[in-house]
N, C-alpha and C positions, 0 to 999 in steps of 0.2 A: 617124218611122221606125216601120214596122209590124213587130212581132216576133211570130213564130209560136211560142207557148208550148208547143204540143203536143210539139215535138221535145225540149224539156227534160224533159217528163214521161215520154216514151217512153225517153229516154236513162237517166233515173233508174230506171225500172222494169226495163229490160233489163239494165243494169249491176248493179242490185240482185239480179236473178234469178241472174246468174252468181255473185255473192257468196253468195247463199243456197244454191245448189247446192253450192258449195265448202264452206261451213260445215256443211251437213247431212252431207256425206261425212266431214268432220273429226269431227263429234260422234257419228255413228252407225255408223261403219265402223272397221275396224282399219287403214285406209290411212294412210300417212304424208303429210305436206304435200307432199313431193316427188312421190309417186305421184299425188296429186290435181292438182298443177300440170301434170304430164306428161299426165294424162288430159284435162284441159281444153285443153291445147295440141293434142293429137291430135284431139280433138273439133272444134276450130276448123279444123284441116287437112282433116278429112273434110267438114265443111260447106262449106269453101272449094272443095274439089275437086268437090263436087256443084253448086256455083254458088249455094248457099243463103246463104252468109255475106255476100255482097255485098248481097243483099236485106235482110238483117238490119242491115247498116250503113246502107243507105238509109232504113230504118225508124227506127232508134234513134240514129244518129250516133255520138257519143262513147261512148254506153252500150255499143256493140259494138266500138269501136276501142280502148278502153282495157284491157279484161280480157286475160289471158294467152292466151285463145283466138284473139285477133287475131294473135298472133305465129305460131301454127300456120297461120292463113289466109295470112299474108304469105309464109311458107316455101313453101306449096303454089302460090300465085299466081306467085311468082318462078320456081319450077321449071317450071310449065306454060308460062309465056310464053317462057322461055329454051329449053325443049324444042321449041317450035314453030319457033324460029329455028335452033337448033344441033343438034337431035336428042338422042340419049340423053346425050351429054356435057353438054348444057344443063341436064338435070335436076340434075346434081350442082353445077354452078356457079350456076345460077339461084336455088337455094334461099337462097343467102347474099347475092345481089345486093341484094335489097330489105331485108334484115335486118342487113347488116354493120355499119351505124352503131350500132345498138342493142347488138349483141353486143360490139363493140369498147368501147363506153362501159361496159358491165357489167364487162368484164374490167379496164379501167383503174381504175374506181372501187372494185372489189373489192380490187385490189392496193393502192390508196391507203389504204383502210380497214385492211387487214392490216398495212401498214407503220406507220401512225400510232396505232393503237389496240391495246391488249392484250386478247386473248380471255379470256373467263372459263373456268375449269375447266381 
């Protein structure tokens, strides 16, 4: 079996670049982690809307699909595809079509953690 090792290197470098940018913002700005996560999500949405995020996924594979910016890309791609089919209402419904499983999982697991564990402070 012939394995192309370049994709692993590109995934590592691109995923690491996302992590580096987030860490630099944490270390050298007054932004909170929530602001940084939201910013990376919006950045992914903007790049997805411009058609650049798909090229990044083709180049880096999981290095581009695993960071939070991929969630922003998925929201925009769902909104665009549904808007083409259903018009303006599709923008609202399409955003959650591709991401509903992840959102539902996050809500369920957050609830389970809150029920079974005591928060500090």
